N, C-alpha and C positions, 0 to 999 in steps of 0.2 A: 534337806541336806544336813540337818543336825544329827540325823541318825548315823551318818558316816563318821562323825566325830566320836560318837559313843561306841562305835564298833572297834574291835581289836584290829591289829595289823593284818592278821591272817584273813579275817573276814573282808577287809577292804581289798585285799589282793584278789580274793574270789569274786567280789563284785566287779573289779576292774577287768578280770579275765572274762567274766560273763558278758560284760558290755562289749568287749572287743569281739567275742564270738558272735554276738548279735549283730553288730555293725558289719562284720565280715560276711555273715550270712546274707544280710540284706543286700550288700554291695555285690556279692557273688550272684544272687538271684537277678539283680538288675543287669549285670553283665551277660548272663545267660539269655535274658529276654532281649537285650540289645543285639546280641549275636543272631538271634532268630529273625528279628525285625529288620536289621540293617544289612543282612547278607547280600553280597553282590555275586551273581552267577557269572562265571567266566566260561567262555567258549573253549572247551578242551582242545579244539583243533588248533587254537592259537599257539599253544605250547609245542605241539607236534610240528607245525609248519616252521616255527622258530628253530627247532632242533635240526630240521632238514636244511636250513639255510647255512651259508658258510660262517656266519657269526663273526665277520670281520668288522662290522659296524662302520663301513667306509662312507656311507651316505651317497654313493654314486647313483643310487636308484631314485634319489630325491626325497627319501625318508630319513629321519634321524636315527638310523641304525636298523638292524635286522628285525627287532621287535616291532618297530613302526611299519616296516615293509610287510611283515606277516599280518599285522592288523589291517593294512591296506588291502592285502589279498582277500582277507575274509570279508571286509566291508564292501568289496566290489570296486574300490577306487583303482586298483592295479588291474590293467587290462592284459598284461603279458608278463610272464615270469622272466623274460629276457631283460627287463629293467634292472635285474640284479646281475651286474656284470661279473662279479667274482664267482657266481654259481656256474658260469660257463666252464671254469677250470675243474669243477667237481663233477665227474661223470655220473650221470643218472640223478643228479640232485633235482633238476627241474622236472624230470619225468616222475620222480618219486613224489614230489609235491603235488603234481597234477593228478597222478593216480590216487593219492591219498584223499584229496579233496573231492574227486569224482566218486569215490566209494564210501565216504564218510559223511553222513548228513549232519547238519548243525542242529542247534536247539529248535529251529523252526521246521526241521524235517527236510530241508532242501540241501542239495549238493551243489558244489561250485565246479563249473567246467572252465578251466583256464589253461592256456598253452604257454 
């Protein structure tokens, strides 16, 4: 540490900048590795089913909102799309969800047949 005292102001600034770049580089590398290691794969069908629902989040289906209902549909907990009462007012909503899930396989390669 005595070498820092003997250095001029400009040299100290360069050392500080170099240390900050090194620490930033190491932390950036750790973040990149964490991103690869801790990535969570999301079923893309969840987003599409959620978009096809009325998004009123009324809870009348027994789930805490439309996102919960969509997750229940994909997990197999929901046995009928008629549990979503507001979708009855949107013509073709239930049919669109049913057709989408019947034609789009999930990550496991299976489709869902629900009415």
